[in-house]
C-alpha positions as CSV (number, residue, x, y, z in Angstrom):
1,M,234.3,-128.0,163.5
2,R,236.7,-125.4,162.3
3,Q,233.9,-122.9,161.8
4,Q,232.7,-123.5,165.4
5,E,236.2,-123.2,166.8
6,N,236.9,-119.9,165.0
7,D,233.5,-118.5,166.0
8,K,234.4,-119.3,169.6
9,G,237.8,-117.7,169.2
10,S,236.3,-114.6,167.6
11,C,233.7,-114.5,170.4
12,R,236.4,-114.7,173.0
13,R,238.2,-111.8,171.3
14,V,235.0,-109.7,171.2
15,M,234.2,-110.4,174.9
16,G,237.8,-109.8,175.8
17,R,237.8,-106.5,174.1
18,K,234.5,-105.5,175.7
19,A,235.9,-106.5,179.1
20,A,239.0,-104.5,178.4
21,L,237.0,-101.5,177.6
22,G,235.5,-101.8,181.0
23,L,232.4,-100.1,179.7
24,F,231.8,-97.4,182.2
25,V,233.1,-99.4,185.2
26,G,230.6,-102.2,184.9
27,M,227.6,-100.1,184.4
28,I,226.9,-101.9,181.1
29,T,227.0,-105.7,181.6
30,L,227.5,-107.8,178.5
31,L,224.9,-110.5,178.7
32,A,225.1,-112.1,175.3
33,G,227.5,-109.9,173.1
34,C,228.8,-112.9,171.2
35,S,225.5,-114.0,170.0
36,G,224.1,-110.6,169.1
37,G,222.2,-110.4,172.4
38,Q,221.7,-107.4,174.6
39,D,223.8,-105.4,177.0
40,T,221.9,-104.0,179.9
41,S,222.8,-100.8,181.7
42,G,221.5,-100.9,185.2
43,A,222.4,-97.3,185.7
44,T,220.3,-96.0,182.8
45,G,217.9,-98.8,182.0
46,V,219.1,-98.7,178.4
47,N,219.3,-102.1,176.6
48,I,221.9,-102.1,173.9
49,T,222.4,-104.9,171.4
50,S,226.1,-105.7,171.0
51,N,226.9,-107.0,167.6
52,T,229.8,-109.0,166.4
53,P,231.6,-108.8,163.0
54,A,229.7,-111.9,161.9
55,T,226.3,-110.4,162.8
56,I,227.2,-107.0,161.2
57,A,228.2,-108.5,157.9
58,I,225.6,-109.1,155.1
59,E,226.0,-111.2,152.0
60,S,225.0,-109.8,148.6
61,D,223.1,-111.8,146.0
62,A,225.3,-113.0,143.1
63,N,223.2,-110.7,140.9
64,Y,223.7,-107.2,142.4
65,N,220.4,-106.1,140.8
66,N,218.5,-108.3,143.3
67,N,219.8,-106.4,146.4
68,T,217.5,-104.0,148.2
69,Y,220.2,-102.9,150.7
70,G,224.0,-103.2,150.9
71,L,225.4,-103.0,147.3
72,I,222.6,-101.9,145.0
73,T,222.5,-101.0,141.3
74,G,221.1,-98.1,139.3
75,T,218.2,-100.4,138.3
76,R,217.1,-100.7,141.9
77,L,217.7,-97.0,142.6
78,K,215.7,-96.0,139.5
79,S,212.7,-98.0,140.7
80,W,212.8,-96.2,144.0
81,V,213.3,-92.7,142.6
82,S,210.5,-93.1,140.1
83,N,207.9,-94.1,142.7
84,W,209.3,-94.3,146.2
85,V,206.1,-94.9,148.1
86,T,205.2,-97.9,146.0
87,N,208.6,-99.4,145.4
88,R,210.5,-98.7,148.6
89,P,211.8,-101.8,150.5
90,A,209.7,-103.6,153.0
91,G,210.1,-102.1,156.5
92,I,211.2,-98.7,155.3
93,T,208.6,-96.1,156.2
94,G,210.5,-92.9,155.8
95,K,212.3,-91.0,153.0
96,L,214.9,-91.9,150.5
97,I,218.1,-89.9,151.2
98,I,220.9,-90.1,148.6
99,L,224.3,-88.8,149.8
100,Q,226.7,-88.2,146.9
101,A,230.4,-87.9,147.6
102,S,230.7,-85.5,144.7
103,A,228.6,-84.1,141.9
104,G,228.3,-86.4,139.0
105,E,229.8,-86.0,135.5
106,V,228.8,-83.1,133.2
107,D,229.7,-82.9,129.5
108,P,230.8,-79.2,129.2
109,A,230.1,-79.2,125.5
110,I,226.4,-80.1,126.0
111,P,225.7,-79.5,129.7
112,S,221.9,-79.4,129.2
113,T,221.8,-82.8,127.5
114,Y,224.6,-84.7,129.3
115,N,224.4,-83.6,132.9
116,Y,224.6,-86.3,135.5
117,A,225.4,-84.0,138.4
118,Y,222.7,-85.4,140.8
119,I,220.4,-88.3,140.9
120,K,217.1,-86.4,140.5
121,P,215.2,-85.7,143.8
122,N,211.6,-84.8,144.1
123,N,212.3,-83.0,147.4
124,L,209.1,-84.5,148.8
125,N,210.3,-88.0,149.8
126,V,213.4,-88.4,147.7
127,F,216.3,-86.1,148.4
128,T,219.9,-86.0,147.0
129,F,222.6,-84.1,148.9
130,L,226.2,-83.4,148.3
131,S,228.0,-85.0,151.3
132,P,231.8,-85.1,150.9
133,S,234.1,-87.5,152.8
134,S,235.2,-84.6,155.1
135,E,231.7,-85.0,156.8
136,W,232.5,-88.6,157.7
137,T,236.1,-88.4,159.1
138,M,237.9,-86.5,161.7
139,T,241.2,-86.5,163.7
140,R,240.8,-88.4,167.0
141,S,242.9,-89.7,169.9
142,N,242.9,-93.3,170.9
143,G,244.6,-92.3,174.2
144,V,248.1,-93.1,172.8
145,I,248.2,-91.0,169.6
146,S,246.1,-88.6,167.6
147,T,245.3,-89.9,164.1
148,P,243.6,-88.2,161.1
149,S,240.7,-89.6,159.1
150,M,239.1,-91.6,161.9
151,V,235.4,-92.4,162.2
152,I,233.4,-89.3,163.3
153,D,232.3,-88.9,166.9
154,G,228.7,-88.8,168.3
155,P,228.1,-85.0,168.1
156,T,229.3,-85.0,164.4
157,I,227.2,-88.0,163.3
158,D,224.2,-86.4,165.0
159,A,225.0,-83.1,163.2
160,N,224.9,-84.9,159.9
161,L,221.5,-86.5,160.8
162,K,220.2,-83.0,161.6
163,K,221.7,-81.4,158.5
164,Y,220.1,-83.8,156.1
165,N,217.0,-84.5,158.2
166,I,217.7,-88.2,158.4
167,D,215.8,-90.5,160.6
168,P,218.0,-93.6,160.4
169,Q,215.4,-95.9,161.9
170,K,212.8,-94.9,159.2
171,D,214.7,-93.7,156.1
172,M,216.7,-95.4,153.5
173,I,220.1,-93.9,153.1
174,V,222.1,-94.5,149.8
175,C,225.8,-93.5,149.7
176,A,226.8,-92.8,146.1
177,Q,229.9,-91.7,144.2
178,G,228.6,-89.0,141.9
179,T,231.5,-88.8,139.5
180,A,233.0,-92.2,139.0
181,N,236.5,-92.6,140.4
182,S,238.1,-94.9,142.9
183,G,238.5,-92.0,145.4
184,N,234.7,-91.5,145.4
185,V,234.2,-95.2,146.0
186,M,236.4,-94.8,149.1
187,N,234.4,-91.7,150.1
188,M,231.0,-93.4,149.8
189,G,232.6,-96.2,151.9
190,R,233.4,-93.7,154.6
191,C,229.8,-92.7,154.6
192,W,228.6,-96.3,154.9
193,F,231.2,-97.1,157.6
194,A,230.2,-94.3,159.8
195,L,226.5,-95.1,159.6
196,R,227.0,-98.8,160.3
197,Y,229.5,-98.1,163.1
198,W,227.0,-95.9,164.8
199,G,224.4,-98.7,164.7
200,V,222.3,-97.9,161.6
201,D,220.6,-101.2,160.5
202,A,222.0,-102.8,157.4
203,K,218.6,-102.7,155.8
204,H,218.5,-98.9,156.0
205,I,221.8,-98.4,154.2
206,A,222.9,-99.0,150.6
207,V,225.9,-98.1,148.5
208,L,225.4,-97.5,144.8
209,N,227.4,-99.6,142.4
210,G,229.0,-97.3,139.8
211,G,229.1,-93.6,139.3
212,N,226.2,-91.4,138.0
213,K,227.2,-91.4,134.3
214,W,227.7,-95.2,134.4
215,Q,224.0,-95.6,135.4
216,F,223.1,-93.9,132.2
217,D,225.7,-95.6,130.0
218,S,224.6,-99.0,131.3
219,A,220.9,-98.2,130.6
220,A,220.1,-98.6,134.3
221,M,218.9,-95.0,134.3
222,V,217.8,-92.5,131.6
223,A,218.7,-88.8,131.2
224,G,215.5,-87.8,133.0
225,D,216.7,-89.5,136.2
226,F,219.4,-86.8,136.7
227,A,219.3,-83.1,137.5
228,A,221.8,-80.2,137.5
229,A,221.1,-79.4,141.1
230,G,220.5,-81.5,144.2
231,S,218.5,-80.8,147.3
232,T,219.2,-78.1,149.9
233,A,220.1,-79.4,153.3
234,P,217.2,-78.4,155.6
235,N,219.1,-78.7,158.9
236,T,215.9,-79.7,160.6
237,G,216.5,-83.3,161.7
238,T,215.7,-84.4,165.3
239,A,217.0,-88.0,165.3
240,S,220.1,-89.1,167.2
241,V,222.2,-92.2,167.2
242,K,221.4,-92.3,170.9
243,Q,218.1,-93.7,169.8
244,I,219.7,-96.6,168.0
245,L,220.1,-99.2,170.8
246,V,222.9,-101.1,168.9
247,D,226.6,-101.3,169.5
248,N,228.5,-101.9,166.3
249,T,231.8,-100.4,167.5
250,I,233.4,-103.8,167.0
251,L,233.6,-102.8,163.3
252,Q,236.6,-100.6,164.3
253,A,239.8,-102.5,165.2
254,T,242.1,-100.5,167.4
255,V,245.9,-100.8,167.3
256,E,245.5,-102.7,170.6
257,D,243.2,-105.2,168.8
258,L,245.6,-105.6,165.9
259,L,248.6,-106.2,168.2
260,A,246.7,-108.9,170.0
261,V,246.0,-110.9,166.9
262,L,249.3,-110.7,164.9
263,P,251.5,-113.8,164.6
264,S,254.9,-114.0,166.1
265,S,256.7,-113.7,162.7
266,D,255.9,-112.5,159.2
267,I,254.0,-115.5,157.9
268,N,250.4,-116.0,157.1
269,V,249.1,-118.4,159.8
270,K,246.0,-120.2,158.4
271,T,244.8,-121.6,161.7
272,D,244.5,-118.5,163.9
273,G,241.0,-117.3,162.7
274,V,242.5,-114.0,161.4
275,F,242.9,-112.7,157.9
276,L,244.8,-109.4,157.6
277,W,244.2,-107.7,154.2
278,D,246.6,-104.9,153.1
279,A,244.7,-102.9,150.4
280,R,247.7,-100.8,149.3
281,T,250.1,-101.4,146.4
282,I,252.8,-104.0,146.6
283,S,255.5,-101.2,146.7
284,Q,254.0,-99.9,149.9
285,Y,253.5,-103.3,151.4
286,S,257.2,-104.2,150.4
287,A,258.6,-100.7,151.3
288,G,259.9,-100.4,147.7
289,E,261.4,-103.9,147.4
290,M,258.8,-104.8,144.7
291,F,256.4,-102.8,142.5
292,E,253.5,-103.0,140.2
293,L,253.7,-101.8,136.6
294,N,251.4,-98.9,137.3
295,D,253.3,-97.7,140.4
296,S,255.2,-94.5,140.4
297,M,258.5,-96.4,140.4
298,G,258.7,-96.8,136.7
299,T,258.8,-99.8,134.4
300,T,261.2,-102.7,134.1
301,P,261.7,-105.6,131.7
302,A,259.0,-108.3,132.0
303,S,261.6,-110.9,132.7
304,T,262.2,-109.5,136.2
305,C,258.5,-109.6,137.1
306,L,257.1,-112.0,139.7
307,N,253.4,-112.9,139.7
308,P,253.1,-110.1,138.1
309,Y,255.2,-107.9,140.3
310,C,258.6,-106.5,139.4
311,A,261.8,-105.7,141.1
312,P,262.5,-101.9,141.0
313,P,264.7,-100.5,138.3
314,A,268.4,-100.2,139.4
315,G,269.0,-96.9,141.2
316,S,265.3,-96.2,141.7
317,N,264.1,-94.3,144.8
318,Y,262.5,-96.9,147.1
319,M,260.6,-94.1,148.9
320,T,258.4,-93.1,146.0
321,T,255.3,-94.6,147.6
322,F,256.0,-93.6,151.2
323,Q,253.1,-91.5,152.5
324,N,252.4,-88.9,155.1
325,S,256.0,-88.3,156.0
326,G,256.1,-91.5,158.0
327,S,259.0,-92.9,160.0
328,R,258.9,-96.1,158.0
329,Q,257.0,-98.1,155.4
330,G,256.1,-101.8,155.2
331,H,253.4,-104.0,156.8
332,P,252.3,-105.8,160.0
333,W,253.5,-109.3,160.3
334,G,251.2,-111.9,158.7
335,A,249.4,-109.5,156.4
336,L,248.6,-110.4,152.8
337,Q,248.4,-107.8,150.1
338,L,245.8,-107.4,147.3
339,N,245.4,-104.0,145.8
340,F,242.0,-102.4,146.2
341,N,242.0,-101.5,142.5
342,D,241.6,-105.1,141.7
343,L,238.1,-105.1,143.0
344,L,236.8,-102.3,140.8
345,D,236.2,-101.8,137.1
346,C,236.8,-98.1,136.6
347,A,237.9,-98.4,133.0
348,A,234.6,-99.8,131.6
349,Q,231.9,-99.8,134.2
350,G,232.1,-96.5,136.2
351,C,234.1,-97.8,139.1
352,S,231.7,-100.6,139.8
353,F,232.6,-103.6,142.0
354,I,233.7,-106.7,140.0
355,P,231.3,-109.6,140.1
356,K,230.9,-111.5,143.4
357,D,232.3,-114.7,142.1
358,Q,235.6,-113.0,141.1
359,I,236.0,-111.6,144.6
360,V,235.3,-115.1,146.0
361,N,238.1,-116.4,143.7
362,Y,240.6,-113.9,145.2
363,L,239.6,-114.8,148.7
364,N,240.1,-118.5,147.8
365,G,243.7,-117.7,146.8
366,D,243.1,-117.8,143.0
367,V,244.8,-115.4,140.6
368,D,243.1,-113.3,138.0
369,A,243.8,-113.2,134.2
370,V,247.0,-111.3,134.7
371,G,248.3,-113.4,137.6
372,R,247.3,-111.1,140.4
373,G,246.1,-112.5,143.7
374,F,246.8,-112.3,147.4
375,T,250.5,-112.0,148.0
376,D,252.6,-112.8,151.1
377,A,255.9,-111.4,152.5
378,T,257.8,-113.4,149.9
379,Y,256.1,-111.4,147.2
380,Q,254.6,-114.5,145.7
381,V,250.9,-115.2,145.3
382,V,249.8,-117.6,148.0
383,G,247.9,-119.9,145.8
384,F,244.5,-121.7,146.0
385,G,243.5,-122.6,149.5
386,N,246.1,-120.4,151.2
387,A,244.3,-117.1,151.5
388,Y,241.0,-116.7,153.5
389,Q,240.0,-119.6,155.7
390,P,236.4,-120.4,156.6
391,G,235.6,-118.6,159.9
392,D,238.4,-116.1,159.7
393,T,237.7,-112.5,160.8
394,I,239.0,-110.1,158.1
395,Y,241.0,-107.1,159.2
396,V,241.3,-104.5,156.5
397,Y,243.6,-101.5,156.4
398,C,245.6,-99.2,154.0
399,E,247.3,-95.9,154.8
400,T,244.3,-94.1,156.2
401,T,241.6,-96.7,155.7
402,F,240.1,-95.0,152.7
403,R,241.3,-97.6,150.2
404,A,240.3,-100.3,152.8
405,M,236.7,-99.1,152.6
406,I,236.7,-100.8,149.2
407,T,238.2,-104.0,150.4
408,G,236.1,-103.9,153.5
409,M,232.8,-103.4,151.6
410,A,233.8,-106.3,149.4
411,S,234.3,-108.6,152.3
412,A,231.5,-107.3,154.7
413,V,228.8,-106.2,152.2
414,I,229.3,-108.4,149.2
415,L,230.8,-111.6,150.6
416,G,229.2,-111.4,154.1
417,K,232.5,-112.2,155.9
418,P,233.2,-111.0,159.5
419,T,235.2,-107.8,158.9
420,R,236.9,-105.2,161.1
421,F,238.4,-102.0,159.9
422,Y,241.8,-100.9,161.4
423,D,240.8,-97.2,161.2
424,G,244.1,-95.9,162.4
425,A,245.8,-97.7,159.6
426,M,249.4,-97.4,158.5
427,V,249.6,-93.6,159.2
428,E,249.1,-94.6,162.9
429,W,250.9,-98.0,162.8
430,N,254.1,-96.6,161.2
431,S,254.1,-93.8,163.6
432,L,254.1,-95.9,166.7
433,S,257.8,-96.6,166.5
434,Y,261.1,-96.2,168.4
435,L,262.4,-94.2,165.5
436,Q,263.4,-90.5,165.2
437,D,261.4,-87.7,163.6
438,A,262.8,-84.6,161.9
439,T,263.6,-83.0,165.2
440,G,265.8,-85.9,166.3
441,N,263.4,-87.0,169.0
442,Y,262.1,-90.6,169.1
443,I,258.4,-90.8,168.4
444,L,257.9,-93.5,171.1
445,P,260.3,-94.3,173.9
446,L,262.1,-97.7,173.8
447,D,259.9,-99.2,176.6
448,S,256.5,-98.0,175.3
449,P,254.1,-101.0,175.1
450,W,252.6,-99.5,171.9
451,R,255.6,-100.0,169.7
452,T,254.4,-101.6,166.4
453,D,257.8,-101.6,164.8
454,V,258.5,-104.8,166.8
455,K,255.7,-106.6,164.9
456,S,256.4,-105.3,161.5
457,F,258.5,-105.6,158.3
458,F,259.7,-102.2,157.5
459,R,262.3,-99.9,155.9
460,M,263.1,-96.5,157.3
461,P,263.2,-93.4,155.1
462,S,266.5,-92.3,153.7
463,S,266.7,-89.4,156.1
464,I,265.0,-88.6,159.4
465,S,264.5,-85.1,158.0
466,L,261.7,-86.6,156.0
467,V,259.8,-87.7,159.1
468,A,257.1,-85.5,160.4
469,T,256.4,-85.1,164.1
470,R,253.4,-87.0,165.5
471,T,251.0,-86.1,168.3
472,I,251.7,-88.6,171.0
473,N,249.2,-88.3,173.9
474,N,250.5,-90.9,176.2
475,P,253.1,-93.5,175.2
476,Y,252.3,-95.6,178.3
477,A,248.5,-95.4,178.1
478,P,246.9,-98.5,179.6
479,H,244.7,-99.0,176.5
480,A,244.2,-97.6,173.0
481,D,240.4,-97.7,173.0
482,K,239.6,-94.1,173.9
483,V,237.6,-93.6,170.6
484,I,235.4,-96.6,171.4
485,K,234.9,-95.6,175.0
486,D,234.0,-92.0,174.1
487,D,231.5,-93.1,171.5
488,M,229.8,-95.6,173.8
489,S,229.7,-92.9,176.5
490,Y,228.0,-90.6,174.0
491,K,225.4,-93.2,173.0
492,T,224.5,-94.4,176.5
493,G,225.0,-91.1,178.4
494,V,227.1,-92.9,180.9
495,S,230.5,-91.3,181.5
496,A,233.5,-93.5,180.8
497,G,235.6,-91.5,183.2
498,T,239.2,-90.4,182.7
499,G,241.2,-93.0,184.6
500,G,242.1,-95.4,181.7
501,S,239.9,-98.2,180.6
502,G,238.4,-99.1,183.9
503,G,239.8,-102.7,183.7
504,G,242.3,-105.0,182.2
505,S,245.9,-104.2,181.8
506,A,248.4,-102.9,179.3
507,P,249.6,-105.3,176.6
508,P,252.9,-107.0,177.4
509,N,256.0,-104.8,176.8
510,P,257.3,-106.1,173.4
511,C,260.8,-105.1,174.4
512,G,260.9,-107.5,177.4
């Protein structure tokens, strides 16, 4: 029964969000959005399937080697690279396109022998391109504020398809790290997120588990599977996301969406159908009130540690993990914290994801061998049964939703849980405050409906001179969904107009 109730609640939120978008003043009517049905535009005759977080998510096999999309291993990729036409997945009729976030590892002492720069292309039907994260993010306005590192817009995704000659309805696209490090796992996550957001089918996208050298070290691949050079981008593609008649924009949660689902105090409510996952360190989540032993705040005697977090050393600077010259640090009410690093094995397995059952244990509220698990605002682990609840929609975020690509892929691609990415993240959330910047001006006025400080635990920096100015477009905007509206307008060719969201009303003024 709980599953059904939460699904209905999630469905109401999806439909409510779509109604609030007022997609092009009713030109697109949502007929069955909550069941993955079709939207029909009477103006254009375009039928668009509108997915939900539940229908977008896919569940991995417990043995990652068995996956043919989602999270794949080097063993699977090797079979494709060695004989693509014979071994490609069912339903894939086009090319294999590998997009590496960076070049792979090279041993400078023996570069000719140990060179894992690129997974070897044949440049006939297997291609490997260098595609950094800068191609998958951009600064965008949600109508209230301009925020960096957001999902790319329609012209930019189509430019990428053209550059690499990708046909997303025929080809198999693999986002890979190249050199193994957590940053490149985030970067390949941004590649995956942009493609899924713009409607590319799950069966046409994979992310490679582990960096290039790890594929060799683990015996999944051999030296001959790598090359010193990749493919040259042909810039000849003709496909467009406009041809993909799917709306996956629900993957992105706006600040408006987040404000709508937060509890009324800083507690984890287990019955609301929402699970808010903070992927940052405990020191960022706590604004310096607690830290992890590998944080930049230093070390402290083990006797002061809690589960296994520690109080900061006396006289330490609580601001050492503040980022982006923000007006504050902390977390939204009700969020639970689990560091993204806990999901990767970078020390021994080339920044591969940990086994599926270990991720399941975290979501259940269990702790790992060193006592780490989901932690609440008391800085204590929540314990078994007190983390994810069946039917919850997971909202992931970090500072700029790079680290949250790792937690989001774990939940949406490995566990198959309904997942949404708060793309504006803490760089946006912490900015939307009635607090002063370095000029002495308040970032938002007192009566702006977009103040997130009223639904947050936070600490301000030691001086307003440390707070950078923010680009506020409209502190009284009726909605914060301009990115979604612009993207759907691009896909359908139906103008969203300029007069707000075409329906609905602004959220209640949190100041009364």
